[in-house]
All heavy atoms as an XYZ file, in Angstrom:
731
protein
N     -27.008     11.873     26.161
C     -26.367     11.132     25.106
C     -25.045     11.760     24.746
O     -24.992     12.941     24.503
C     -27.326     11.041     23.863
C     -26.809     10.333     22.720
S     -28.072     10.251     21.428
C     -27.850      8.560     20.966
N     -24.007     10.967     24.657
C     -22.713     11.529     24.314
C     -22.695     12.135     22.905
O     -23.372     11.594     21.951
C     -21.742     10.416     24.442
C     -22.530      9.120     24.552
C     -23.919      9.552     24.875
N     -21.846     13.137     22.710
C     -21.760     13.741     21.434
C     -20.880     12.898     20.534
O     -19.839     12.373     20.915
C     -21.104     15.126     21.583
C     -21.106     15.975     20.357
C     -20.552     17.334     20.633
O     -20.673     17.821     21.754
O     -20.051     17.933     19.712
N     -21.226     12.796     19.212
C     -20.514     11.969     18.303
C     -19.467     12.837     17.620
O     -19.864     13.930     17.136
C     -21.397     11.316     17.268
C     -20.629     10.641     16.156
C     -22.397     10.389     17.933
N     -18.232     12.444     17.598
C     -17.201     13.207     16.924
C     -16.922     12.573     15.570
O     -16.643     11.375     15.500
C     -15.908     13.258     17.762
C     -16.177     13.892     19.121
C     -14.816     13.901     17.030
C     -14.991     13.779     20.056
N     -17.130     13.328     14.517
C     -16.900     12.829     13.178
C     -15.511     13.174     12.691
O     -15.120     14.398     12.797
C     -17.956     13.321     12.191
C     -19.374     13.002     12.669
C     -20.140     12.522     11.528
N     -21.528     12.286     11.972
C     -22.000     11.070     12.221
N     -21.233      9.999     12.093
N     -23.212     10.882     12.640
N     -14.792     12.255     12.161
C     -13.467     12.458     11.620
C     -13.611     12.700     10.136
O     -14.538     12.248      9.461
C     -12.510     11.309     11.911
C     -12.186     11.205     13.362
C     -12.810     10.311     14.178
C     -11.214     12.049     13.912
C     -12.526     10.200     15.526
C     -10.899     11.966     15.288
C     -11.551     11.096     16.071
N     -12.671     13.435      9.505
C     -12.700     13.679      8.086
C     -12.741     12.379      7.285
O     -12.201     11.348      7.697
C     -11.451     14.464      7.747
C     -11.019     15.013      9.089
C     -11.516     14.028     10.090
N     -13.385     12.426      6.145
C     -13.490     11.306      5.241
C     -12.100     10.880      4.773
O     -11.296     11.755      4.392
C     -14.405     11.619      4.108
O     -14.302     10.653      3.074
N     -11.847      9.559      4.644
C     -10.591      9.105      4.150
C     -10.393      9.467      2.684
O      -9.352      9.763      2.189
C     -10.464      7.576      4.308
C     -10.463      7.126      5.740
C     -10.110      5.668      5.883
N      -8.753      5.450      5.361
C      -7.614      5.785      5.872
N      -7.594      6.524      6.964
N      -6.441      5.528      5.344
N     -11.530      9.457      1.965
C     -11.491      9.792      0.479
C     -11.144     11.246      0.276
O     -10.604     11.648     -0.758
C     -12.794      9.479     -0.147
C     -13.022      7.996     -0.367
C     -13.410      7.266      0.892
O     -13.939      7.823      1.815
N     -13.141      5.967      0.868
N     -11.460     12.095      1.242
C     -11.154     13.564      1.092
C      -9.675     13.830      1.196
O      -9.244     14.943      0.918
C     -11.929     14.325      2.145
N      -8.901     12.815      1.586
C      -7.454     13.029      1.702
C      -7.094     13.845      2.910
O      -5.966     14.447      2.960
N      -7.945     13.927      3.954
C      -7.670     14.770      5.075
C      -7.089     13.991      6.229
O      -6.729     14.601      7.262
C      -8.945     15.412      5.519
C      -9.615     16.334      4.461
C     -10.916     16.845      5.001
C      -8.701     17.506      4.157
N      -6.937     12.707      6.072
C      -6.384     11.922      7.200
C      -5.150     11.097      6.647
O      -5.073     10.792      5.472
C      -7.366     10.998      7.850
C      -8.460     11.718      8.554
C      -7.947     10.029      6.860
N      -4.302     10.769      7.560
C      -3.147     10.011      7.194
C      -3.586      8.643      6.548
O      -4.479      8.024      7.087
C      -2.327      9.756      8.441
C      -1.025      9.089      8.292
C      -0.260      8.987      9.594
O      -0.826      8.500     10.559
O       0.903      9.487      9.611
N      -2.898      8.189      5.520
C      -3.263      6.945      4.857
C      -2.963      5.765      5.901
O      -2.053      5.890      6.708
C      -2.448      6.859      3.646
C      -1.316      7.754      3.898
C      -1.797      8.819      4.834
N      -3.652      4.659      5.745
C      -3.308      3.479      6.452
C      -1.997      2.851      5.907
O      -1.683      3.142      4.730
C      -4.423      2.424      6.307
C      -5.787      2.799      6.912
C      -6.806      1.739      6.591
C      -5.659      2.960      8.411
N      -1.283      2.177      6.681
C      -0.014      1.562      6.233
C      -0.242      0.697      5.012
O       0.517      0.769      4.046
C       0.632      0.756      7.367
C       1.883      0.107      6.950
C       2.094     -1.257      6.823
C       3.151      0.708      6.604
N       3.401     -1.476      6.409
C       4.041     -0.308      6.268
C       3.526      2.042      6.550
C       5.360     -0.034      5.869
C       4.860      2.251      6.154
C       5.732      1.264      5.797
N      -1.284     -0.097      5.022
C      -1.508     -0.996      3.883
C      -1.772     -0.227      2.610
O      -1.520     -0.660      1.509
C      -2.631     -2.026      4.243
C      -3.999     -1.400      4.394
C      -5.050     -2.541      4.588
N      -6.341     -1.940      4.649
C      -7.063     -1.816      5.735
N      -6.602     -2.230      6.927
N      -8.264     -1.302      5.719
N      -2.395      0.980      2.735
C      -2.680      1.826      1.611
C      -1.338      2.377      1.075
O      -1.157      2.406     -0.133
C      -3.615      2.967      1.931
C      -5.036      2.463      2.252
C      -5.944      3.532      2.826
O      -5.399      4.578      3.311
O      -7.148      3.311      2.782
N      -0.485      2.808      1.946
C       0.787      3.336      1.509
C       1.654      2.314      0.866
O       2.342      2.570     -0.176
C       1.567      3.941      2.722
N       1.649      1.057      1.423
C       2.411     -0.055      0.785
C       1.854     -0.369     -0.614
O       2.587     -0.519     -1.547
C       2.384     -1.313      1.751
C       2.874     -2.502      0.955
C       3.193     -1.066      2.932
N       0.489     -0.438     -0.693
C      -0.118     -0.747     -1.894
C       0.181      0.367     -2.987
O       0.435     -0.003     -4.148
N       0.185      1.578     -2.589
C       0.503      2.702     -3.521
C       1.984      2.542     -4.022
O       2.214      2.780     -5.226
C       0.301      4.052     -2.846
C      -1.131      4.423     -2.752
O      -2.011      3.797     -3.399
O      -1.432      5.339     -1.968
N       2.894      2.216     -3.107
C       4.284      2.066     -3.525
C       4.445      0.922     -4.465
O       5.194      1.034     -5.512
C       5.151      1.853     -2.238
N       3.753     -0.207     -4.181
C       3.836     -1.342     -5.126
C       3.239     -1.016     -6.472
O       3.826     -1.303     -7.508
C       3.157     -2.601     -4.516
C       2.967     -3.709     -5.466
C       3.952     -3.087     -3.297
N       2.060     -0.448     -6.451
C       1.436     -0.068     -7.753
C       2.258      0.933     -8.546
O       2.409      0.680     -9.733
C      -0.001      0.544     -7.469
C      -0.648      0.992     -8.797
C      -1.946      1.758     -8.602
N      -2.943      0.828     -8.313
C      -3.728      0.951     -7.250
N      -3.629      1.962     -6.384
N      -4.722      0.062     -7.016
N       2.793      1.951     -7.909
C       3.598      2.928     -8.611
C       4.780      2.268     -9.288
O       5.081      2.554    -10.437
C       3.991      4.038     -7.738
C       4.557      5.229     -8.415
C       3.607      5.797     -9.451
O       2.459      6.160     -9.094
N       3.968      5.908    -10.749
N       5.463      1.431     -8.590
C       6.596      0.751     -9.150
C       6.157     -0.159    -10.363
O       6.870     -0.201    -11.408
C       7.356     -0.075     -8.133
C       8.602     -0.825     -8.606
C       9.704      0.093     -9.158
O       9.727      1.327     -8.743
O      10.465     -0.318    -10.015
N       5.069     -0.831    -10.170
C       4.635     -1.736    -11.255
C       4.260     -0.903    -12.454
O       4.659     -1.254    -13.643
C       3.386     -2.560    -10.784
C       2.856     -3.486    -11.888
C       1.679     -4.246    -11.443
N       0.561     -3.431    -11.038
C      -0.296     -2.854    -11.896
N      -0.103     -2.916    -13.166
N      -1.304     -2.118    -11.450
N       3.555      0.184    -12.323
C       3.152      1.032    -13.442
C       4.392      1.689    -14.044
O       4.489      1.788    -15.306
C       2.197      2.067    -12.960
C       0.784      1.585    -12.539
C      -0.052      2.692    -12.013
C       0.142      0.815    -13.683
N       5.323      2.132    -13.245
C       6.617      2.700    -13.784
C       7.330      1.748    -14.647
O       7.973      2.101    -15.637
C       7.489      3.196    -12.644
C       6.999      4.447    -11.923
O       5.983      5.095    -12.461
O       7.504      4.756    -10.863
N       7.246      0.438    -14.306
C       7.911     -0.575    -15.092
C       7.128     -1.045    -16.279
O       7.590     -1.801    -17.071
C       8.223     -1.761    -14.173
C       9.273     -1.437    -13.119
C       9.383     -2.562    -12.045
N       9.686     -3.835    -12.610
C      10.931     -4.334    -12.683
N      11.895     -3.661    -12.098
N      11.182     -5.503    -13.219
N       5.827     -0.594    -16.364
C       4.990     -0.964    -17.473
C       4.552     -2.411    -17.456
O       4.373     -3.049    -18.513
N       4.383     -2.964    -16.244
C       4.072     -4.358    -16.125
C       2.566     -4.570    -15.699
O       1.964     -3.651    -15.178
C       4.947     -4.959    -15.019
C       6.395     -5.003    -15.412
C       7.145     -6.045    -14.706
O       6.813     -7.215    -14.855
O       8.126     -5.623    -14.034
N       2.067     -5.692    -16.077
C       0.703     -6.102    -15.739
C       0.635     -6.719    -14.362
O       1.660     -7.369    -13.907
C       0.105     -7.041    -16.745
C       0.019     -6.465    -18.139
C      -0.505     -7.401    -19.081
N       0.180     -8.717    -19.044
C      -0.269     -9.786    -19.619
N      -1.345     -9.830    -20.255
N       0.458    -10.948    -19.488
N      -0.420     -6.671    -13.665
C      -0.659     -7.326    -12.341
C      -0.368     -8.756    -12.527
O       0.349     -9.347    -11.659
C      -2.012     -7.057    -11.792
C      -2.105     -5.617    -11.274
C      -2.396     -8.016    -10.679
C      -3.478     -5.217    -10.718
N      -0.895     -9.448    -13.510
C      -0.691    -10.869    -13.652
C       0.813    -11.294    -13.800
O       1.155    -12.338    -13.252
C      -1.516    -11.380    -14.774
O      -1.109    -10.803    -15.990
N       1.536    -10.456    -14.436
C       3.016    -10.804    -14.600
C       3.754    -10.659    -13.331
O       4.493    -11.555    -12.955
C       3.667     -9.838    -15.613
C       3.077    -10.031    -17.042
O       2.624    -11.125    -17.354
O       3.046     -9.043    -17.802
N       3.532     -9.612    -12.546
C       4.141     -9.440    -11.228
C       3.737    -10.507    -10.241
O       4.536    -11.100     -9.552
C       3.972     -8.005    -10.709
C       4.532     -7.889     -9.330
C       4.546     -6.973    -11.680
N       2.409    -10.753    -10.223
C       1.839    -11.725     -9.310
C       2.447    -13.132     -9.621
O       2.774    -13.861     -8.691
C       0.300    -11.760     -9.437
N       2.555    -13.476    -10.884
C       3.108    -14.712    -11.264
C       4.572    -14.933    -10.791
O       4.915    -15.957    -10.257
N       5.317    -13.889    -10.914
C       6.721    -13.964    -10.440
C       6.769    -14.033     -8.937
O       7.711    -14.637     -8.360
C       7.507    -12.803    -10.972
C       7.869    -12.854    -12.409
C       8.954    -11.903    -12.843
N       8.730    -10.552    -12.442
C       8.072     -9.616    -13.143
N       7.568     -9.969    -14.322
N       7.990     -8.385    -12.671
N       5.840    -13.364     -8.280
C       5.820    -13.359     -6.791
C       5.193    -14.657     -6.240
O       5.354    -14.902     -5.037
C       5.027    -12.164     -6.326
N       4.529    -15.437     -7.023
C       3.915    -16.622     -6.553
C       2.617    -16.421     -5.873
O       2.233    -17.187     -4.928
N       1.903    -15.365     -6.200
C       0.570    -15.079     -5.562
C      -0.444    -14.877     -6.644
O      -0.109    -14.672     -7.828
C       0.647    -13.835     -4.634
C       0.944    -12.589     -5.453
C       1.656    -14.029     -3.488
C       0.856    -11.305     -4.575
N      -1.716    -14.936     -6.276
C      -2.785    -14.756     -7.215
C      -2.912    -13.261     -7.633
O      -2.698    -12.378     -6.824
C      -4.110    -15.162     -6.556
N      -3.180    -13.021     -8.908
C      -3.333    -11.587     -9.393
C      -4.379    -10.862     -8.569
O      -4.225     -9.685     -8.306
C      -3.786    -11.756    -10.833
C      -3.265    -13.151    -11.294
C      -3.334    -13.962    -10.028
N      -5.450    -11.533     -8.162
C      -6.471    -10.881     -7.341
C      -5.926    -10.409     -6.072
O      -6.326     -9.355     -5.491
C      -7.690    -11.803     -7.126
C      -8.378    -12.222     -8.410
C      -7.790    -13.432     -9.061
O      -6.704    -13.893     -8.706
N      -8.415    -13.927    -10.129
N      -5.063    -11.204     -5.461
C      -4.458    -10.793     -4.178
C      -3.540     -9.614     -4.345
O      -3.606     -8.662     -3.582
C      -3.729    -12.008     -3.594
C      -3.223    -11.733     -2.172
C      -4.074    -11.319     -1.151
C      -1.947    -11.960     -1.805
C      -3.615    -11.093      0.145
C      -1.425    -11.733     -0.541
C      -2.334    -11.313      0.400
O      -1.872    -11.060      1.697
N      -2.759     -9.556     -5.411
C      -1.876     -8.457     -5.710
C      -2.763     -7.189     -5.894
O      -2.393     -6.097     -5.402
C      -0.975     -8.675     -6.862
C      -0.062     -7.527     -7.206
C       0.807     -7.068     -6.034
C       0.833     -7.893     -8.393
N      -3.834     -7.335     -6.608
C      -4.773     -6.230     -6.832
C      -5.313     -5.655     -5.511
O      -5.297     -4.485     -5.329
C      -5.890     -6.662     -7.735
O      -6.827     -5.631     -7.894
N      -5.659     -6.542     -4.579
C      -6.167     -6.114     -3.290
C      -5.024     -5.429     -2.462
O      -5.308     -4.464     -1.732
C      -6.731     -7.290     -2.568
C      -8.004     -7.742     -3.164
C      -8.633     -8.963     -2.382
O      -7.847     -9.808     -1.822
O      -9.861     -8.996     -2.357
N      -3.813     -5.913     -2.566
C      -2.720     -5.277     -1.901
C      -2.536     -3.835     -2.487
O      -2.410     -2.896     -1.704
C      -1.406     -6.095     -2.077
C      -1.491     -7.377     -1.311
C      -0.230     -5.217     -1.666
C      -0.318     -8.323     -1.569
N      -2.494     -3.715     -3.820
C      -2.324     -2.416     -4.394
C      -3.401     -1.457     -4.061
O      -3.172     -0.232     -3.983
C      -2.216     -2.593     -5.946
C      -0.945     -3.179     -6.409
C      -0.780     -3.071     -7.934
O      -1.734     -2.558     -8.603
O       0.248     -3.495     -8.412
N      -4.622     -1.932     -3.840
C      -5.785     -1.067     -3.506
C      -5.856     -0.824     -2.029
O      -6.753     -0.071     -1.586
C      -7.063     -1.635     -4.025
C      -7.177     -1.596     -5.594
C      -8.455     -2.168     -6.133
N      -8.493     -3.624     -5.941
C      -9.511     -4.298     -5.346
N     -10.549     -3.713     -4.927
N      -9.419     -5.565     -5.247
N      -4.916     -1.334     -1.296
C      -4.921     -1.121      0.156
C      -5.970     -1.896      0.915
O      -6.379     -1.555      2.032
N      -6.508     -2.949      0.303
C      -7.562     -3.748      0.941
C      -6.960     -4.873      1.758
O      -7.555     -5.356      2.661
C      -8.435     -4.375     -0.120
C      -9.127     -3.367     -1.038
C     -10.264     -2.716     -0.371
N     -11.057     -1.914     -1.307
C     -11.191     -0.587     -1.220
N     -10.578      0.048     -0.254
N     -11.920      0.054     -2.127
N      -5.757     -5.290      1.399
C      -5.064     -6.351      2.167
C      -3.719     -5.871      2.708
O      -3.052     -5.115      2.025
C      -4.839     -7.578      1.252
C      -6.052     -8.240      0.717
C      -6.821     -8.974      1.820
C      -8.052     -9.665      1.256
N      -8.815    -10.349      2.191
N      -3.418     -6.378      3.844
C      -2.118     -6.021      4.512
C      -1.224     -7.298      4.343
O      -1.401     -8.263      5.008
C      -2.407     -5.739      5.995
C      -1.271     -4.994      6.649
O      -0.214     -4.702      5.916
O      -1.394     -4.692      7.799
N      -0.284     -7.229      3.377
C       0.510     -8.450      3.161
C       1.449     -8.806      4.295
O       1.930     -7.922      4.979
C       1.306     -8.080      1.878
C       1.428     -6.604      1.928
C       0.177     -6.087      2.574
N       1.680    -10.073      4.449
C       2.654    -10.553      5.434
C       4.057    -10.100      4.966
O       4.230     -9.739      3.798
C       2.612    -12.049      5.591
O       3.069    -12.670      4.385
N       5.035    -10.155      5.835
C       6.400     -9.837      5.425
C       6.841    -10.748      4.291
O       7.618    -10.281      3.377
C       7.325     -9.874      6.624
O       7.313    -11.173      7.179
N       6.487    -12.023      4.319
C       6.910    -12.911      3.266
C       6.340    -12.580      1.947
O       6.967    -12.573      0.909
C       6.501    -14.372      3.628
C       7.228    -14.956      4.797
C       6.602    -14.605      6.175
O       5.592    -13.870      6.196
O       7.130    -15.024      7.204
N       5.042    -12.220      1.885
C       4.385    -11.826      0.684
C       4.962    -10.505      0.126
O       5.176    -10.315     -1.049
C       2.829    -11.748      0.840
C       2.179    -11.107     -0.366
C       2.255    -13.153      1.062
N       5.174     -9.540      1.100
C       5.697     -8.277      0.706
C       7.095     -8.465      0.062
O       7.384     -7.867     -0.935
C       5.770     -7.312      1.865
C       6.384     -5.952      1.571
C       5.550     -5.245      0.508
C       6.451     -5.130      2.893
N       7.870     -9.329      0.648
C       9.243     -9.626      0.122
C       9.142    -10.244     -1.249
O       9.897     -9.886     -2.164
C       9.938    -10.533      1.068
O      11.269    -10.804      0.603
N       8.179    -11.150     -1.488
C       8.059    -11.789     -2.794
C       7.590    -10.795     -3.826
O       8.113    -10.776     -4.928
C       7.008    -12.949     -2.643
N       6.619     -9.884     -3.443
C       6.184     -8.887     -4.414
C       7.290     -7.930     -4.707
O       7.498     -7.563     -5.882
C       4.901     -8.171     -3.899
C       4.590     -6.936     -4.725
C       3.729     -9.125     -3.769
N       7.974     -7.447     -3.727
C       9.114     -6.505     -3.914
C      10.129     -7.186     -4.812
O      10.654     -6.558     -5.794
C       9.713     -6.128     -2.594
N      10.470     -8.418     -4.572
C      11.434     -9.098     -5.422
C      11.007     -9.251     -6.829
O      11.834     -9.145     -7.771
N       9.709     -9.502     -7.033
C       9.181     -9.612     -8.394
C       9.265     -8.292     -9.133
O       9.281     -8.263    -10.371
C       7.676    -10.067     -8.331
N       9.388     -7.212     -8.393
C       9.539     -5.859     -8.953
C      10.986     -5.423     -9.003
O      11.282     -4.295     -9.376
C       8.678     -4.862     -8.192
C       7.178     -4.995     -8.329
C       6.472     -4.184     -7.289
C       6.748     -4.562     -9.723
N      11.904     -6.307     -8.634
C      13.277     -5.984     -8.651
C      13.710     -5.086     -7.509
O      14.734     -4.415     -7.567
N      12.922     -5.084     -6.464
C      13.233     -4.277     -5.213
C      13.351     -5.194     -4.015
O      12.962     -6.358     -4.023
C      12.082     -3.296     -4.939
C      11.733     -2.295     -6.057
C      10.469     -1.530     -5.676
C      12.852     -1.333     -6.294
N      13.938     -4.598     -2.972
C      13.893     -5.292     -1.679
C      12.699     -4.831     -0.909
O      12.150     -3.804     -1.128
N      12.319     -5.629      0.076
C      11.168     -5.244      0.951
C      11.489     -3.946      1.673
O      10.536     -3.122      1.877
C      10.872     -6.356      1.927
N      12.719     -3.737      2.028
C      13.071     -2.461      2.726
C      12.860     -1.296      1.860
O      12.399     -0.212      2.367
N      13.110     -1.384      0.514
C      12.833     -0.218     -0.307
C      11.385      0.031     -0.480
O      10.961      1.249     -0.426
C      13.406     -0.508     -1.728
C      13.160      0.621     -2.731
C      13.732      1.960     -2.323
O      14.726      1.971     -1.569
O      13.188      2.996     -2.809
N      10.490     -0.948     -0.532
C       9.112     -0.758     -0.619
C       8.595     -0.107      0.705
O       7.840      0.863      0.622
C       8.354     -2.108     -0.815
C       6.830     -1.869     -0.702
C       8.657     -2.632     -2.201
N       9.095     -0.565      1.851
C       8.718      0.064      3.082
C       9.220      1.466      3.207
O       8.532      2.302      3.834
C       9.112     -0.777      4.315
O      10.526     -0.956      4.324
C       8.450     -2.179      4.338
N      10.383      1.771      2.693
C      10.920      3.196      2.741
C      10.001      4.060      1.878
O       9.682      5.201      2.320
C      12.302      3.208      2.237
C      13.365      2.937      3.273
C      14.804      3.219      2.757
N      15.236      2.200      1.794
C      15.670      1.003      2.074
N      15.705      0.609      3.342
N      16.057      0.166      1.155
N       9.554      3.622      0.778
C       8.699      4.375     -0.126
C       7.332      4.644      0.581
O       6.782      5.741      0.517
C       8.545      3.741     -1.422
C       9.780      3.750     -2.288
C       9.559      3.056     -3.590
N      10.820      2.943     -4.327
C      10.929      2.516     -5.591
N       9.799      2.057     -6.204
N      12.099      2.421     -6.184
N       6.868      3.556      1.216
C       5.561      3.702      1.937
C       5.699      4.644      3.098
O       4.809      5.460      3.307
C       5.101      2.295      2.392
N       6.764      4.570      3.789
C       7.026      5.498      4.976
C       7.127      6.922      4.477
O       6.578      7.822      5.122
C       8.285      5.062      5.716
N       7.776      7.140      3.380
C       7.888      8.511      2.827
C       6.497      9.078      2.476
O       6.206     10.252      2.728
C       8.749      8.484      1.592
N       5.652      8.208      1.958
C       4.275      8.630      1.649
C       3.489      8.968      2.923
O       2.775      9.972      2.979
C       3.556      7.545      0.867
C       2.139      7.965      0.477
C       1.371      6.884     -0.288
O       2.009      5.969     -0.849
N       0.077      7.014     -0.301
N       3.742      8.196      3.945
C       3.093      8.440      5.250
C       3.462      9.804      5.803
O       2.686     10.527      6.381
C       3.352      7.358      6.241
C       2.883      5.958      5.876
S       1.208      5.654      6.071
C       1.000      5.714      7.840
N       4.748     10.142      5.625
C       5.264     11.419      6.080
C       4.668     12.625      5.393
O       4.619     13.708      5.955
C       6.809     11.471      6.011
C       7.479     10.565      6.985
O       6.817     10.176      8.018
O       8.660     10.227      6.815
N       4.267     12.442      4.132
C       3.759     13.584      3.365
C       2.265     13.852      3.670
O       1.839     14.925      3.410
C       3.856     13.267      1.868
C       5.306     13.330      1.370
C       5.293     13.311     -0.149
N       4.638     12.129     -0.675
C       5.249     11.032     -1.051
N       6.571     10.946     -0.945
N       4.652     10.064     -1.561
N       1.541     12.844      4.154
C       0.104     13.068      4.384
C      -0.215     13.847      5.562
O       0.556     13.959      6.555
N      -1.441     14.455      5.563
C      -1.926     15.166      6.788
C      -2.230     14.135      7.927
O      -2.410     12.979      7.685
C      -3.181     15.873      6.328
C      -3.625     15.065      5.128
C      -2.367     14.506      4.509
N      -2.188     14.636      9.106
C      -2.394     13.763     10.249
C      -3.620     14.244     11.048
O      -3.807     15.467     11.232
C      -1.188     13.773     11.189
C      -1.396     12.951     12.404
C       0.072     13.307     10.418
N      -4.440     13.365     11.470
C      -5.619     13.608     12.284
C      -5.357     12.900     13.580
O      -5.268     11.688     13.607
C      -6.911     13.130     11.611
S      -8.378     13.428     12.567
N      -5.265     13.601     14.670
C      -4.990     13.023     15.939
C      -6.302     12.938     16.715
O      -7.087     13.824     16.748
C      -3.984     13.865     16.759
C      -2.632     13.987     16.090
C      -1.734     14.939     16.999
C      -1.952     12.640     15.939
N      -6.488     11.839     17.419
C      -7.696     11.645     18.249
C      -7.217     11.542     19.722
O      -6.183     10.962     20.020
C      -8.408     10.359     17.857
N      -7.988     12.105     20.536
C      -7.640     12.067     21.998
C      -8.156     10.833     22.636
O      -9.061     10.182     22.219
C      -8.289     13.288     22.675
């Protein structure tokens, strides 16, 4: 029987975050910095508050159109949100699999 290789738990912060998690964190941080509610940002972006909540929690991977709408609702461009997410990805530890 082949040996099972266990990777570190995602919650332990030992592996690189998923892209959708990094994007969600960037969106949430900007929203909180601005002191806005999910429902207000979602309304301006034209999406359901539940969907924005799932994006912020890293549960949903938004399309480029949705990301642009959310970024615009926060007064940012989609490029700025992706730069912030990429910077977060660079800070995290990396677990490489063969």
